[in-house]
Backbone as a ProteinNet text record, in pm:
[ID]
protein_1_A
[PRIMARY]
MEVGYEVEKSDRHGEKSLVSVSWSDLKVGEVGKAFDLGSVAHAAVQFSGAFGEGGSIALEGSNNGEYFMPLKDIYGSSIVRHKPSIDTLGQFVKYIRPVVKAGDQLTSLKCSLYLNRRA
[TERTIARY]
9048.7	9077.9	9185.3	9167.3	9266.6	9370.3	9497.5	9608.1	9672.1	9689.2	9745	9893.6	9943.9	10087.1	10154.5	10286.2	10367.3	10471.2	10479	10581.8	10701.8	10806.9	10920.2	11021.9	11031.6	11139.7	11105.6	11138.1	11118.7	11235.8	11322	11436.7	11422.8	11471.2	11466	11609.6	11632.8	11764.4	11747.2	11777.3	11761.1	11616.3	11591.3	11456.8	11381.1	11441.4	11376.3	11354.3	11254	11219.7	11222.8	11298.6	11310.3	11220	11130.5	11031.3	11028.7	11023.6	11004	10865.4	10789.8	10655.3	10647.4	10584.9	10575	10442.4	10402.3	10288.4	10347.2	10317.2	10378	10274.2	10322.7	10242.6	10116.5	10133.6	10021.3	9994.8	9869.8	9826.8	9748.6	9720.2	9645.6	9510	9483.5	9357.2	9355.9	9462.2	9464.9	9511.7	9462.4	9491.7	9551.9	9662.2	9720	9639	9628.9	9561.3	9635	9561	9621.8	9700.9	9819.5	9905.5	9909.1	9893.1	9897	10042.5	10083.7	10224.7	10263.8	10169.6	10205.9	10286.7	10383.1	10464.2	10595.1	10586.4	10700.2	10781.9	10912.7	11002.8	11046.3	11075.9	11118.8	11064.6	11038.9	10989.9	11039.1	11073.7	11112.9	11033.5	11001.1	10926	11007.2	11002.5	11067.5	10962.8	10959.7	10874.4	10962.7	10926.9	11003.9	10909.6	10964.7	10887.3	10867.9	10774.2	10743.2	10633.8	10669.5	10570.6	10481.4	10530.6	10452.1	10438	10350.2	10326.5	10241.4	10298.3	10224.9	10196.3	10267	10241.4	10272.4	10188.4	10215.2	10158.6	10228.7	10188.4	10198.8	10102.7	10098.9	10096.6	10140.1	10134.6	10032.3	9937.8	9830.9	9833	9783	9780.3	9646.1	9619.1	9493.9	9519.1	9445.5	9449.5	9329.7	9227.6	9108.3	9084.4	9163.8	9148.1	9034.7	8964.6	8852.1	8876.8	8929.3	8956.6	9105.8	9153	9296.4	9328.8	9443.2	9490.7	9631.1	9673.2	9811.7	9911.7	10020.6	10127.8	10237.1	10316.8	10425.2	10559.8	10662.8	10798.3	10852.9	10978.3	11036.5	11055.5	11038.7	11053	10917.5	10808.7	10675.3	10609	10669.3	10611.1	10526.2	10413	10328.2	10406	10387	10456.2	10372	10392.4	10333.6	10450.4	10482.6	10600.3	10568.9	10649.5	10632.9	10750.3	10844.5	10960.9	11011.4	11100.1	11151.6	11211.7	11187	11236.9	11237.6	11310.6	11309.1	11285.8	11192.1	11157.8	11147.6	11177	11156.5	11023.1	10939.5	10810.4	10825.5	10751.4	10755.3	10636.9	10543.3	10427	10410.9	10355.7	10330.6	10183	10134.4	9993.1	9979.9	9859.2	9837.5	9837.7	9771.6	9760.5	9824.8	9879.8	9946.2	9914.5	9903.1	9876.7	9922.6	9962.7	9994.7	9872.4	9866.6	9758.9	9821.2	9793.7	9842.2	9739	9780.9	9690.1	9673.1	9780.2	9773.6	9875.1	9862	9953.1	9884	9941.9	9883.8	9891.1	9870.3	9867.6	10002.2	10112.4	10245.2	10280.1	10197.3	10223.5	10213.1	10321.8	10325.1	10428.8	10380.5	10466.1	10476.9	10584.1	10606.4	10631.5	10568.9	10588.9	10647.5	10763.7	10831.6	10853.4	10811.5	10832	10939.6	11024	11122.9	11095.1	11057	11010.4	11102	11124.2	11198.6	11096.7	11054.3	10952.2	11012.8	10948	10986	10928.6	11001.3	10953.2	10843.2
9182.4	9290	9379.8	9509.1	9605.4	9634.2	9630.5	9655.2	9790	9874.4	10008.3	10003.4	10112.9	10124.1	10220.7	10216.6	10306.2	10372.9	10506.3	10577.9	10581.6	10506.2	10486.5	10599.8	10663.4	10759.1	10854	10978.5	11074.6	11173.2	11167.8	11257.3	11343.6	11464	11553.2	11576.9	11553.1	11571.8	11654.6	11782.1	11869.4	11875.4	11836.1	11840.4	11709.6	11611.8	11481.2	11447.9	11367.6	11322.7	11170.9	11110.9	10966.5	10919.5	10826	10781.9	10629.8	10575.5	10432.3	10410.4	10319.6	10287.9	10136.9	10090.8	9944.8	9904.1	9783.3	9713.1	9590.2	9569.8	9458.8	9356.9	9235.1	9125.9	9098.4	9096.3	9066.1	8916.3	8878	8738.8	8703.5	8575.4	8527	8601.3	8651.7	8720.8	8868.1	8916.3	9057.1	9145.4	9267.4	9367.7	9488.8	9539.3	9660.3	9782	9876.1	10003.1	10071.6	10123.2	10186.6	10312.1	10323.8	10439.4	10525.5	10656.5	10750.9	10778.4	10736	10750	10894.6	10980.8	11117.1	11121	11207.8	11219.1	11140.7	11011.2	10922.3	10913.6	10928.3	10914.6	10768.1	10702.4	10562.7	10496.1	10363.7	10291.2	10147.7	10096.4	9956.4	9895.1	9767.1	9696.6	9576.5	9552.1	9435.3	9357.7	9225.2	9136.2	9051	9040.2	8959.9	8898.3	8808.6	8745.9	8598.3	8540.7	8396.8	8374	8306.1	8278.8	8159.5	8073.2	7953.2	7860.4	7765.8	7668.4	7734.6	7747.4	7801.7	7950.4	8023.3	8166.3	8248.4	8347.4	8439.3	8578	8678.8	8818.5	8889	8978.6	9052.6	9201.8	9279.2	9423.9	9471.4	9551.7	9601	9753	9807.3	9952.2	9998.7	10126.5	10187.8	10334.7	10389.3	10532.5	10603.9	10528.5	10591.5	10552.4	10459.7	10418.9	10321.5	10282.8	10191.3	10055.3	10057.5	9933.4	9910.2	9801.5	9770.5	9653.7	9665.9	9565.6	9524	9402.8	9358.6	9450.1	9484.1	9564.9	9474.5	9530.8	9458.9	9519.5	9435.7	9485	9541.3	9583.8	9646.4	9547.8	9416.8	9315.7	9272.4	9332.7	9300.2	9184.8	9132.5	9021.4	9074.5	9012.1	9049.5	9037.1	9130.8	9127.2	9043.1	8913.3	8814.4	8726.9	8723.6	8652.8	8547.1	8438.1	8323	8307.2	8401.3	8400.1	8543.9	8570.7	8707.2	8760.2	8887.4	8943.9	9095.6	9155.5	9300.6	9321.5	9410.2	9439.1	9588.9	9632.9	9770.7	9774.2	9870.3	9882.4	9930.1	9865.7	9900.7	9984.8	10010.8	10089.4	10197.8	10310.4	10417.9	10440.4	10434.6	10453.2	10548.8	10592.8	10686.4	10613	10496.4	10421.7	10284.6	10236.1	10103.5	10032.6	9898.1	9820.4	9675.6	9609.4	9466.6	9382.6	9260.5	9166.3	9027.6	8964.3	8829.1	8733.1	8665.4	8580.2	8439.8	8386.1	8246.5	8225.9	8112.9	8077.5	7990.5	7983.3	7905.1	7984.3	7916.5	7987.5	8045.1	8003.2	8056.3	8179.1	8208.1	8320.3	8453.3	8531	8663.5	8745.5	8835	8900.7	9051.1	9106	9250.4	9296.4	9406.5	9470.7	9608.1	9635.4	9764.7	9832.3	9957.8	10037.8	10141.2	10163.8	10271.8	10360.3	10483.8	10574.3	10695.3	10732.3	10851.8	10948.8	11044.2	11139	11267.9	11325.4	11458.5	11561.1	11666.2	11770.5	11850.3
10346.5	10440.8	10379.7	10397.3	10345.8	10454.2	10412.3	10505.3	10471	10573.3	10551.4	10520.9	10470.9	10438.6	10535.1	10532	10616.2	10528.3	10536.4	10463.9	10556.5	10520.8	10608.1	10601.8	10485.5	10468.9	10355.1	10374.2	10266.4	10270.8	10173	10162.8	10039.2	10048.1	9931.8	9886.2	9758	9696.8	9570.4	9581.5	9464.4	9421.2	9297.1	9243.3	9260.4	9328.7	9342	9489.4	9512.3	9646.2	9647.4	9739.3	9749.3	9863.7	9835.2	9933	9939.7	10061.5	10082.9	10143.3	10087.6	10133.9	10151.8	10262.9	10280.2	10340.3	10303.5	10359.2	10426.8	10554.3	10628.9	10673.3	10697.9	10754.1	10671.7	10539	10450.4	10449.3	10468.5	10474.8	10347.7	10331.3	10213.8	10202.9	10084.7	10057.3	10094.2	10157.6	10196.7	10081.3	10083.5	9981.2	10051.4	10001.1	10059.1	10019.4	10109.8	10080.7	9966.1	9870.2	9753.4	9794.9	9736.4	9761.8	9635.6	9650.8	9540.2	9505.1	9388.4	9348.4	9318.2	9286.7	9252.4	9122.1	9114.2	8992.3	9007.8	8991	9008.2	8879.1	8892.1	8777.6	8762.7	8873.8	8873.7	9000.2	8991.2	9108.4	9103.1	9221.3	9236.2	9349.1	9336.8	9442.1	9489.2	9619.7	9678.3	9756.7	9734.5	9810.5	9899.2	10026.7	10121.6	10223.3	10306.3	10412.4	10389.7	10461.3	10453.1	10348.9	10240.6	10136.4	10170.1	10258.7	10293.6	10174.2	10183.8	10074.7	9966.2	9846	9730.4	9738.3	9820.8	9836.5	9713.3	9686.4	9577	9610.8	9560.8	9581.1	9447	9423.3	9296.8	9325.5	9228	9236.7	9133.1	9179.4	9092.1	9085.4	8975.7	8959.4	8902.1	8921	8873.4	8846.1	8750.9	8726.4	8786.8	8828.1	8885.3	9033.3	9086.7	9224.6	9250.2	9145.2	9159.1	9094.4	8975.3	8901.3	8893.5	8951.9	8957.2	8862.5	8796.4	8701.5	8740.1	8698.5	8726	8657.5	8730.2	8671.8	8614.3	8523.2	8460.8	8497	8487.4	8510.7	8379	8380	8261.1	8146.2	8171.8	8067	8012.3	8063.9	8016.3	8086.8	8193.7	8268.9	8383.3	8407.9	8521.2	8649.5	8739.7	8869.2	8963.9	8955.4	9046.7	9086.9	9216.1	9261.1	9364.8	9360.4	9448.6	9544.1	9537.3	9623.7	9636.2	9732.3	9746.1	9614.7	9587.8	9461	9469.5	9373.6	9351.4	9203.5	9170.9	9033	9011	8889	8847.6	8775.1	8811.9	8747.4	8604.1	8515.3	8375.2	8331.9	8422	8393.6	8499.7	8460.6	8557.3	8569.1	8690.5	8720.8	8839.8	8864.8	8977.7	9111.5	9118.7	9244.9	9229.2	9341.1	9339.6	9468.7	9462.8	9584.1	9562.5	9673.4	9666.4	9701.6	9648.8	9678.7	9697.6	9811.2	9835	9772.7	9667.8	9589.7	9644	9704.3	9750.6	9862.1	9927.7	10035.3	10138.4	10255.8	10364.3	10494.3	10607.8	10735.5	10774.1	10707.5	10736.7	10652.2	10551.7	10462.7	10536.7	10533.5	10595.1	10516.2	10430.3	10333.9	10355.6	10306.6	10309.6	10166.5	10129.6	9999.5	10027.5	9970.4	9988.8	9855.6	9845.9	9724.7	9753.1	9656.1	9663.8	9543.4	9569.9	9467.2	9450.7	9327.8	9294	9234.2	9315.3	9271.2	9219.9	9121.1	9076.5	9172.1	9195.6	9285.7	9221.7
[MASK]
+++++++++++++++++++++++++++++++++++++++++++++++++++++++++++++++++++++++++++++++++++++++++++++++++++++++++++++++++++++++

């Protein structure tokens, strides 16, 4: 099942726009609706919530909106997490989405992006 996102905040500071986007209450097997990053200069992702037994969430990206691949952080590691974390994205793509890969009936996760967009 695809879960929609919410744009929580959009501020304009000079030539840059700061935007927060989140997907809430993600359960096992759910995929967040892809968000168009536009012209992002920097991006950070935070995973929070109840991971449950064996819970994991991944961040995927695509340049065509059809085929999604795992994204990496600035250290070259795939962004797949089993506990709350904050990571800086090491790759820039057009579309981004979270995917809950594993967990149990207690798994309920939130994925929050903080984006620094060029005007």
